[in-house]
C-alpha positions in Angstrom: 97.4 99.8 58.0 96.3 102.4 55.6 98.8 103.1 52.4 101.4 105.3 53.4 101.2 108.4 52.1 104.4 109.9 49.4 103.9 113.1 48.9 107.4 115.4 47.5 108.3 118.2 49.3 111.4 120.0 49.9 111.9 121.3 53.1 112.7 125.3 53.0 116.0 126.3 52.1 116.9 127.5 55.6 116.2 123.6 56.9 117.6 122.1 54.1 121.5 123.8 55.0 120.8 122.7 58.2 120.2 119.3 57.5 123.5 118.7 55.5 125.2 121.1 58.0 124.6 117.9 60.2 125.2 115.5 57.6 122.2 114.1 57.3 119.4 114.0 54.9 115.6 114.2 56.1 114.3 110.5 56.2 110.5 110.3 53.8 109.1 109.6 57.0 109.7 113.4 58.2 108.8 115.2 54.9 105.2 113.2 54.8 104.7 114.7 58.0 105.5 118.2 56.7 103.4 117.4 54.2 100.6 116.2 54.8 97.7 117.8 55.6 95.4 117.7 59.0 96.1 115.6 61.9 98.8 112.7 61.4 100.3 109.9 63.2 103.6 109.0 62.9 104.3 105.3 63.3 108.4 104.8 63.1 111.4 103.1 65.7 113.9 104.4 68.1 116.2 106.7 66.3 113.8 107.2 63.5 114.0 110.9 64.3 109.7 111.5 65.7 110.6 114.3 67.5 112.1 116.1 64.7 109.3 115.1 62.0 106.9 116.1 64.7 108.5 119.5 65.1 109.3 120.0 61.4 105.9 121.6 60.6 106.9 124.1 62.8 110.4 124.6 62.2 109.6 125.0 58.7 107.1 128.4 59.9 109.4 129.7 62.0 111.9 130.0 58.8 109.0 132.4 57.5 108.6 134.0 60.7 106.1 133.8 63.9 104.3 136.2 65.4 104.4 136.3 69.2 102.1 133.9 71.0 101.8 130.1 71.9 102.6 128.6 68.5 103.5 124.4 68.9 102.2 122.7 72.4 104.0 119.4 72.9 103.0 117.1 75.2 104.7 114.3 77.1 103.7 111.5 79.6 106.7 112.3 81.3 107.7 115.8 83.0 111.7 114.3 82.3 111.0 114.1 79.1 109.8 117.4 78.3 113.2 118.9 80.0 115.2 116.5 77.5 113.4 117.5 74.5 113.8 120.7 75.4 117.6 120.4 74.9 117.3 118.7 72.0 115.1 121.1 70.1 117.2 124.3 71.4 119.8 123.3 69.2 118.4 123.5 65.8 115.7 126.6 66.7 119.9 128.5 67.8 121.4 127.1 64.7 118.6 128.3 62.3 118.3 131.6 63.8 115.0 131.4 64.8 114.8 133.3 68.2 112.2 131.0 69.7 111.2 130.9 72.9 111.1 127.5 74.3 110.0 126.8 78.2 109.2 123.9 80.1 105.1 124.1 81.9 104.7 121.3 84.4 104.7 120.5 88.0 108.4 121.2 88.5 107.7 124.9 87.0 108.5 128.0 89.1 105.1 129.8 90.3 106.6 133.6 88.6 107.4 131.3 85.6 103.6 130.3 85.2 102.4 133.1 86.2 104.1 134.5 83.3 103.7 131.9 80.9 100.2 133.0 81.6 100.5 136.4 80.0 103.0 136.1 77.9 103.7 132.7 76.7 106.5 131.2 74.7 106.2 130.0 70.6 106.8 126.2 72.2 105.4 125.2 75.5 106.9 121.7 76.5 104.1 120.1 78.6 102.1 117.5 80.4 98.5 116.3 80.1 97.9 117.5 84.1 99.5 120.6 83.5 97.7 121.5 79.6 94.1 120.7 81.9 95.3 122.9 84.0 95.7 126.0 81.7 92.9 125.5 80.1 91.0 125.9 83.0 92.3 129.8 83.2 89.5 132.3 82.2 92.8 133.0 80.1 93.1 130.1 78.2 91.3 131.8 74.9 93.7 134.0 74.8 96.7 131.6 75.5 95.9 129.0 72.8 93.7 131.1 70.7 96.8 131.1 67.7 97.9 127.6 68.7 98.7 125.8 65.5 100.5 122.6 65.5 100.3 119.8 68.9 102.6 117.3 69.3 101.4 114.1 71.2 104.8 112.3 72.2 105.2 108.2 73.1 101.0 108.3 72.2 100.8 104.8 72.8 102.1 105.2 76.6 98.5 107.6 77.4 96.1 105.8 74.7 94.9 103.1 77.4 94.9 104.9 80.2 93.0 108.1 81.8 95.3 110.5 81.2 94.9 109.3 77.8 91.2 110.5 78.3 92.5 113.5 80.2 94.3 114.5 76.8 91.8 114.1 74.2 89.2 116.3 76.2 91.8 118.8 76.8 92.6 118.5 72.6 88.3 119.0 72.1 88.6 122.2 74.0 91.7 123.5 72.1 90.2 122.6 69.0 87.3 125.1 69.5 89.5 127.5 71.1 92.2 127.2 68.0 90.4 126.6 64.5 92.8 124.5 62.1 94.7 123.4 64.7 96.9 120.4 63.5 97.7 117.2 66.2 100.9 114.9 65.3 100.7 111.7 67.7 104.4 110.3 67.8 104.6 106.5 68.6 106.9 103.4 67.8 104.7 100.8 69.7 101.3 100.8 67.8 99.0 97.6 68.0 96.2 98.7 65.5 97.2 102.4 63.7 93.8 102.5 62.8 92.2 102.5 66.4 94.8 105.4 67.3 94.0 106.9 64.7 90.5 107.4 65.6 91.5 107.7 69.5 93.0 110.8 68.3 89.6 111.8 66.4 91.2 111.1 62.7 94.3 111.1 61.4 96.3 110.2 58.7 98.8 107.4 59.3 102.4 107.9 58.2 104.5 104.2 58.7 108.3 104.7 58.9 110.6 102.4 57.2 110.9 99.9 60.4 114.2 99.8 60.2 117.1 96.5 60.9 115.1 93.5 63.5 116.1 94.2 66.5 119.5 92.1 68.1 116.9 90.3 70.4 117.2 86.7 72.5 117.4 84.6 75.9 120.6 85.1 77.6 123.1 82.4 78.3 122.8 81.5 81.8 125.4 79.2 83.7 122.5 77.9 86.5 119.3 76.7 85.2 115.9 79.1 86.3 114.7 78.4 89.7 111.3 76.7 89.5 109.3 79.8 91.2 110.3 83.3 92.5 110.9 86.6 90.1 113.7 88.2 91.0 116.4 86.5 88.6 119.3 86.4 91.4 120.4 82.9 89.6 121.4 85.0 86.9 123.4 88.0 88.7 126.9 86.4 87.2 126.1 86.2 84.2 124.4 89.9 83.5 127.5 91.3 85.2 129.4 89.4 82.6 127.2 91.1 79.8 127.2 94.1 81.2 131.4 94.4 81.4 131.2 93.2 77.7 129.1 96.3 77.0 129.8 100.1 76.8 126.4 101.1 78.7 123.4 98.4 79.9 120.2 99.4 81.1 118.9 96.5 82.5 115.0 96.7 83.4 113.1 95.1 85.9 109.0 95.0 85.9 109.0 96.2 89.8 110.5 98.7 92.7 111.0 95.8 94.8 112.4 93.5 92.5 114.9 96.5 91.2 116.1 96.6 94.8 116.4 93.2 95.8 118.5 92.8 91.9 120.7 95.4 92.4 122.1 94.3 95.7 122.3 90.6 94.0 124.3 92.6 90.9 126.4 94.5 93.4 127.4 91.3 94.9 129.1 90.0 92.4 130.6 93.4 90.8 134.2 91.9 91.5 136.0 94.7 89.5 133.8 97.1 91.2 132.1 98.9 88.1 130.2 101.6 88.1 126.3 100.8 88.1 123.6 102.5 89.5 119.7 102.6 90.6 116.9 104.3 89.0 113.5 104.4 89.8 110.4 106.4 90.5 110.2 106.4 94.6 114.2 107.1 94.8 114.1 111.5 95.1 114.5 113.7 92.9 118.3 114.2 93.3 118.7 110.4 93.4 117.4 110.6 89.9 118.6 113.5 88.4 122.8 112.3 89.9 121.8 109.2 87.9 120.7 110.7 84.7 124.0 112.6 84.7 126.1 110.1 85.1 124.5 108.2 82.3 124.5 111.3 80.1 128.1 111.5 80.8 129.2 108.0 80.4 130.1 107.6 83.5 128.2 104.5 84.3 128.2 101.3 82.3 125.1 100.0 84.6 121.6 101.3 85.6 118.9 98.6 87.2 115.6 100.7 86.1 112.2 100.5 86.3 109.7 101.6 84.0 111.2 105.0 85.1 113.3 104.5 82.4 111.1 103.6 79.7 110.2 105.7 77.2 112.4 108.2 74.8 114.7 109.6 76.9 118.0 109.5 75.4 120.2 108.7 78.1 123.6 107.9 76.6 125.2 105.6 74.8 123.4 102.7 75.7 124.3 99.6 73.6 123.0 96.9 75.5 119.2 96.2 77.0 118.8 93.5 79.4 115.3 92.6 80.9 114.6 90.6 83.8 111.6 88.6 84.2 109.1 87.9 81.8 107.8 91.4 80.3 104.3 90.8 80.7 103.6 92.7 77.6 104.8 92.7 74.2 104.7 96.4 73.9 106.3 97.2 76.8 109.1 94.8 76.0 109.4 96.4 72.5 109.4 100.0 74.2 112.8 98.5 76.1 114.3 97.2 73.4 114.5 100.4 71.5 116.8 102.1 74.6 119.4 100.3 73.1 121.4 101.5 69.7 118.9 104.6 69.4 120.1 105.2 66.2 117.9 104.6 63.1 120.3 102.1 61.2 121.2 100.0 63.9 119.6 97.1 65.0 118.6 97.4 68.9 120.1 94.5 71.2 118.6 93.0 74.1 118.9 90.2 76.0 115.7 88.8 78.3 116.4 86.9 81.7 113.4 84.6 82.8 112.8 84.5 86.4 111.4 81.4 86.7 110.7 77.9 84.4 107.2 79.4 83.6 108.5 82.6 82.6 111.0 80.8 80.0 107.7 79.8 78.0 106.8 83.4 78.4 109.4 84.6 77.3 109.9 82.6 74.2 106.2 83.4 73.3 107.4 87.3 74.1 110.3 86.5 71.5 108.0 85.0 68.7 105.3 87.6 69.2 108.5 90.2 68.7 109.3 88.7 65.9 106.1 88.5 64.0 105.7 92.3 64.8 102.4 91.3 66.7 102.0 93.5 69.8 99.2 94.2 72.6 97.0 96.2 74.3 94.6 96.2 77.2 91.8 97.2 74.8 90.2 100.3 75.8 87.4 101.6 73.6 85.4 104.5 75.5 86.4 107.7 77.7 86.3 107.3 81.6 82.7 109.2 83.3 85.1 110.0 85.9 87.5 111.8 83.9 84.6 113.7 82.2 83.4 114.8 85.4 86.5 116.5 86.4 86.9 118.0 82.6 83.2 119.6 83.3 84.3 121.2 86.6 87.7 122.8 85.0 85.9 123.8 82.1 83.5 125.8 84.4 86.6 127.0 86.1 87.7 129.0 82.8 84.0 130.4 82.8 80.2 129.9 81.9 79.5 127.4 79.7 76.7 126.1 77.5 76.0 122.5 78.2 74.9 121.4 74.7 78.0 123.2 73.1 79.9 121.4 75.8 78.5 118.0 74.8 79.4 118.4 70.8 82.5 119.4 72.1 83.2 116.0 74.1 82.0 114.1 71.7 84.9 115.6 69.7 87.1 113.6 71.7 87.6 110.1 70.3 87.1 107.9 73.2 84.0 109.7 74.0 82.5 110.1 70.4 79.5 107.3 71.3 79.0 109.2 74.6 75.2 109.4 75.0 73.4 112.4 76.1 72.0 110.9 79.1 75.3 109.5 80.3 76.8 113.0 79.8 73.3 114.6 82.0 74.5 112.4 84.7 77.8 113.8 84.8 76.7 117.3 84.8 74.6 116.7 87.3 76.7 115.0 89.7 79.1 118.0 89.1 76.9 120.0 89.8 74.7 118.7 93.0 76.5 116.3 94.0 73.9 113.7 93.1 70.9 112.8 94.7 71.9 111.6 97.9 74.4 114.8 98.2 71.9 117.7 97.0 71.3 118.7 100.3 75.0 119.8 101.0 76.3 122.8 100.3 80.0 121.5 100.4 78.8 119.4 96.5 76.7 122.2 95.2 79.4 123.6 92.6 77.7 124.5 89.6 74.2 127.0 89.1 72.3 127.2 86.1 71.9 130.9 85.5 70.8 132.7 81.7 71.1 129.5 79.8 74.9 128.7 80.9 76.6 127.0 83.6 78.4 128.9 86.1 80.8 128.2 89.3 78.2 128.3 92.1 81.3 130.2 94.2 84.0 131.5 92.1 86.6 130.7 95.0 86.0 127.1 94.6 88.3 127.3 91.6 91.5 127.2 93.6 90.6 123.4 95.3 89.4 122.6 92.0 92.9 123.2 90.3 94.5 122.0 92.9 93.4 118.6 92.9 93.6 118.5 88.7 94.8 115.1 87.6 93.8 111.2 86.9 96.7 109.4 89.1 95.4 108.6 92.3 99.2 107.0 93.7 98.9 105.9 97.2 100.2 108.5 99.8 104.3 108.9 99.7 105.8 109.3 102.8 109.2 110.8 102.4 112.5 108.5 103.9 115.2 111.0 105.5 118.9 109.8 107.1 118.4 110.9 110.6 115.2 112.7 110.6 113.9 116.2 108.6 117.1 118.2 108.5 119.0 114.5 107.0 119.2 113.9 103.0 116.4 112.5 101.2 116.7 108.9 100.0 113.6 108.9 98.5 109.4 108.0 99.5 107.5 105.0 100.8 104.3 104.2 100.8 102.1 105.3 103.6 100.5 102.0 104.5 104.2 100.0 104.1 105.5 102.8 106.9 102.4 101.5 108.7 103.4 98.0 109.0 107.1 98.9 110.5 108.3 98.4 113.7 111.6 99.9 115.2 114.8 98.7 114.3 112.9 97.0 111.0 115.0 96.9 108.1 114.1 97.2 104.6 116.0 98.3 101.2 115.4 101.8 99.6 118.2 103.1 96.7 120.2 100.1 97.1 121.3 100.4 100.6 119.8 98.5 103.9 118.1 101.2 106.2 116.6 101.0 109.8 113.2 101.9 110.7 113.6 104.2 113.7 110.6 106.4 114.0 107.8 108.3 111.8 107.6 111.8 112.8 105.6 114.8 110.9 104.9 112.6 108.1 108.7 112.0 107.4 110.0 108.8 108.0 113.3 109.1 109.5 116.0 105.8 109.0 119.9 105.0 110.0 121.9 103.4 107.6 122.3 99.6 108.5 124.9 98.3 106.1 126.3 95.1 106.9 122.3 94.0 107.4 120.3 91.5 106.2 117.2 93.5 105.4 113.8 92.4 106.2 111.6 92.9 103.5 112.1 95.4 100.2 111.0 99.0 100.3 107.6 98.5 98.2 105.1 95.9 98.0 105.2 96.0 94.2 102.5 96.2 91.6 102.3 93.1 90.1 102.1 93.7 86.2 99.5 90.6 84.7 100.7 89.4 81.9 98.6 90.7 78.7 95.9 88.5 77.3 98.0 88.2 73.5 100.7 86.8 75.4 98.8 84.9 77.4 97.3 83.2 74.0 100.6 82.7 72.7 101.9 80.8 75.9 99.1 78.2 75.8 99.3 78.3 72.6 102.9 77.0 72.7 102.6 74.9 76.0 99.6 72.8 74.3 101.6 72.5 70.5 104.6 69.6 71.0 105.6 70.8 67.5 106.4 73.9 68.2 108.5 73.0 71.5 111.9 73.5 69.3 112.3 76.8 70.5 112.4 75.9 73.9 115.7 74.7 76.1 116.1 71.3 76.6 115.7 71.3 80.2 111.9 73.1 79.4 110.8 70.8 77.1 111.5 68.0 79.2 109.6 69.2 82.0 106.7 69.5 79.3 106.9 66.1 78.5 106.9 64.9 82.1 104.0 67.2 82.9 102.1 65.4 79.7 102.8 62.0 81.2 102.1 61.9 84.2 98.7 64.5 83.7 98.0 66.7 80.6 99.0 70.0 79.1 97.1 73.0 78.8 95.6 73.7 75.5 94.1 76.3 73.8 90.0 75.9 73.9 90.1 73.6 76.9 90.8 74.2 80.8 92.7 72.1 82.0 92.8 71.2 85.8 94.1 68.8 88.5 93.3 67.4 91.7 95.5 65.3 94.1 96.5 64.3 97.8 99.6 65.1 99.7 100.3 64.9 103.3 96.6 64.9 104.2 95.2 68.0 102.1 93.8 68.0 98.5 95.2 70.2 96.0 93.1 71.5 92.9 95.7 73.2 90.0 93.7 75.2 87.5 95.7 75.9 84.7 93.7 79.3 83.6 96.8 81.3 81.9 94.2 84.7 82.7 96.7 87.1 84.5 97.7 87.3 88.0 94.9 89.8 89.1 92.6 87.3 87.9 93.5 84.5 89.2 93.4 86.0 92.4 89.7 87.1 91.9 89.3 83.2 90.8 90.8 82.0 94.2 88.4 84.3 96.0 85.4 83.2 94.2 85.9 79.5 94.3 87.4 79.2 97.7 83.7 81.0 99.2 82.6 78.4 97.0 84.2 75.9 98.2 83.5 77.0 101.6 79.9 76.5 100.9 80.0 73.1 99.5 82.0 71.9 102.1 85.1 71.3 101.2 86.7 73.6 103.8 89.2 75.1 101.7 92.7 76.3 103.7 94.4 78.7 101.3 95.5 79.3 97.6 98.3 80.8 95.5 97.5 82.7 92.1 100.0 83.7 89.3 99.7 85.0 85.8 99.3 80.8 84.8 97.8 78.9 87.3 95.2 79.2 90.4 96.2 76.1 93.0 93.9 75.9 95.9 94.4 73.6 98.8 91.7 72.1 100.8 90.6 69.1 103.4 88.2 67.9 100.6 88.6 67.2 96.9 87.2 69.1 94.3 85.2 66.2 92.2 83.3 68.5 90.3 85.0 71.9 89.0 82.3 72.6 86.4 79.7 73.0 89.4 82.4 75.4 90.8 83.5 77.2 87.3 79.7 78.1 86.6 79.6 81.5 84.7 76.7 82.6 85.7 77.3 81.5 89.3 80.6 83.3 89.6 79.2 86.3 88.7 76.5 86.5 90.9 79.5 85.4 93.4 81.4 88.6 92.6 78.7 90.7 92.8 78.4 89.2 96.2 81.6 90.0 97.2 82.2 93.3 95.9 79.3 94.7 97.6 81.1 94.4 101.0 84.7 94.4 99.8 87.3 97.0 101.0 88.5 96.6 96.9 85.2 98.5 96.3 86.0 101.0 98.8 89.3 101.1 97.6 88.2 101.9 94.0 85.5 104.5 94.7 88.2 106.3 96.9 90.0 106.4 93.2 87.1 107.6 91.2 85.7 110.0 93.6 89.1 111.8 93.9 89.3 111.8 90.0 85.6 113.2 89.5 85.9 115.9 92.0 83.8 114.5 95.0 87.2 113.9 97.4 89.8 116.8 97.3 92.9 115.6 98.8 94.4 119.0 98.8 93.2 122.5 99.6 94.5 125.9 100.6 96.9 125.7 103.3 96.7 121.7 104.0 96.8 118.6 102.5 95.1 115.6 104.3 97.1 112.0 105.0 95.9 109.0 103.1 94.3 107.9 106.3 92.1 110.8 106.8 91.3 110.7 102.6 90.1 107.1 103.4 88.2 107.7 106.3 86.3 110.5 104.5 85.7 108.3 101.2 84.8 105.1 103.6 82.0 107.1 105.2 80.7 108.4 101.7 80.9 105.2 99.9 79.0 103.3 102.8 76.1 106.6 102.6 75.4 106.4 99.2 75.2 103.0 99.2 72.7 103.1 101.3 70.6 106.2 100.3 71.5 106.5 96.6 72.8 102.7 95.3 72.3 103.6 91.6 74.5 107.0 92.1 76.9 107.0 89.2 80.4 107.1 91.1 79.0 103.7 92.4 78.3 102.6 88.9 81.5 103.8 87.8 83.6 101.8 90.6 81.2 98.9 90.1 82.8 98.1 86.4 86.0 99.6 87.3 86.6 97.1 90.2 85.0 94.2 87.4 87.7 94.9 84.4 90.2 96.6 86.8 91.9 95.5 89.7 89.6 92.3 90.2 89.9 91.6 86.1 86.8 89.7 86.1 86.2 90.3 82.3 89.5 87.7 81.5 87.4 85.6 83.9 84.8 85.7 82.0 86.5 85.5 78.6 88.4 82.6 79.6 85.2 80.2 80.5 83.9 81.5 77.1 86.9 80.7 75.0 87.5 77.6 76.9 84.8 75.9 77.1 85.8 72.4 77.4 86.9 71.2 81.3 89.4 68.7 81.2 90.0 67.0 84.9 92.9 65.0 85.6 93.5 62.7 89.3 97.0 62.1 88.9 98.3 60.4 92.3 100.6 63.1 93.6 102.2 66.5 92.4 103.1 67.2 88.8 106.0 68.4 87.4 103.3 71.9 86.9 101.8 71.7 90.0 105.2 71.9 91.8 106.2 75.6 91.1 102.6 76.7 92.6 103.3 75.0 96.0 106.9 76.7 95.9 105.4 80.0 95.4 103.0 79.1 98.5 105.7 78.7 100.6 107.1 81.7 99.4 106.4 83.6 102.9 109.7 85.5 105.2 111.1 83.3 107.4 113.1 84.9 110.2 114.7 81.2 111.6 117.8 79.9 110.6 115.9 76.3 111.1 113.0 77.2 110.1 114.5 78.1 106.7 116.5 75.0 107.0 113.5 73.0 106.9 111.8 74.8 103.9 114.3 73.9 101.9 114.1 70.9 102.8 110.0 70.8 102.0 110.9 72.5 98.7 113.5 69.3 98.1 110.5 67.1 98.8 108.2 68.5 96.6 110.8 68.6 93.7 111.8 65.0 93.7 107.6 63.9 94.1 107.2 65.8 91.0 110.0 64.1 89.4 111.6 67.3 88.3 115.4 68.0 89.9 116.3 72.2 89.9 119.1 71.0 86.8 117.1 69.6 84.8 
């Protein structure tokens, strides 16, 4: 990390007086943010006054008087965070008598306010990347932003590894051209590589605050040992409820919305004293979320079960305990969540972790060790997305004619695009202008035209539709869920694909309550509350996050190093020792796999520690190769840690199956005709502007959009296989949902294959076989048979639930 700057500077007298009136003294890092010229990246712990530090230059300049017009832009990854910051910033502005106008500009801002802001912008505008991109697409952009002096990017780590971050840096490059001398401040508490993030910003001085006291973080002691398989954490519900009762306000984080719904139900079942607890996640109705947030701020709740919807810098009440249910999967995410507790600079955050199963016990210990060592993780995105660049070019044309050479130079000023070659830029420009070789004959994709050396929108009327489709988040189509129909109370939203799977009478969870599906009418899912019914399924298919590469490496190292087992609970140490005695332990540099028979089938277990998505991909590729070799594979299950395949014939030569070149060829062949590619193409084409979901006066349903994208995908594959969007789709499939890059990294870094042939199921394989059986069982007799089979499997592996 670069040396911290120490620039002594007194605050303006009015600011000094204000600080003194609060009983505060400005922290050194806040003074450095005021004194340091140019762009700055501030890394400071939660509660360290980051946001105030980002606004100090604005407040200092306002003390000397500001002329009308937009002076400071605040960009947040969350709309709710802009509202929170607006409330907090209003206090010093009012106390200092600065007379500054502070306004939001998000998707929730009314049409009249948006129109007024284009004519008469406030001094300070609080916005999101999408709304900023929209404002820059208007012809008035040079006038709106021409006097801009400061940009403050909050929670910058949440943007840097995503396409939203690409969108933001392209907007910053445009702003620098409109407002020379602009200063940008990035704010974060969790940065794994400060120098890299400073480069992403386009070059910034790193200011590192005193990190404050280390967090008080540990595993939550539980009455019962974690189960061998599963992800819900329900076994610890009573222990969690006891911890909630002993705290003022607890945030209970869980990784997916489905798990949040289920764990909230488990907590409520053991809430013997009726403590006020609530549920918060992104698919609940806005009204429901706002109600929970207001109750938190008012101190009316004792606990909230939440997903990532409460991860970032919102300050909701006096939270003094954070509980993470399930392994965090990412060290940076864990650190961010820990910081929600004791939101004060000089007070250690207090957090407890509850592993959901035995493998997660080891992952949680590895994550705790990473936090103690100050080692964070990231996903390693190094270059900007070309689909985002295509959208940016379209939006730039909406603002007025542009010179291609000038735009290329401007784009290369954005950190992730610094290495962009002219040929790649021209590919994007040609696609935006004509649709590419196979589509240039169609008028609807002839969107730009060159006149007098500059590029113009071919039809200026198209600007409205282009603006309506701004954004880089391609979420599944969501349908409103209402009690009793369109006029009933809104309960939240569910994915269109989930709704299509429901039959009348099916029950599911939403907002912590069980409802019965009645019908779908006019894109509204009508339901009836069924409080006494056991739900058939949680509401969401649920994104299952993969364990990060860095955390997986720590996990593998911990398992393969017996002298490090002192940090593990007794039952976990005994489990590892049993595995070592019957088979072998995975360790760094080796690929450990097993083949064993059971009940007339052969099981092949590969301990890859490559993450769930990579293992899922590997399962598809290996079963295809096994089918080709006559091994008759029957199925597989993938977790973050391992892959289990069952077949009629045994795997005798895993090295042949795991040949890197063969796997890459298989991956290419599999992707060519796979639904994953069509799904990926739909996302890329939507971001790049080829597909438009929103049109004036209409909106395509998810099914209509899928039909359109499938036709285009098939046509481009046939007539233009090297089309820009097909290349981008292939690249994203390899490193995104399929995560083939981690498969290749695993093969490269662990070249030695260790193949064991134990006589029966092993202690490590038994939990995987339990995962394989985790399917809905309706009949009580079938459920009992499954439980008996699970008990037999555990006994065969030599392990018990208690030990």
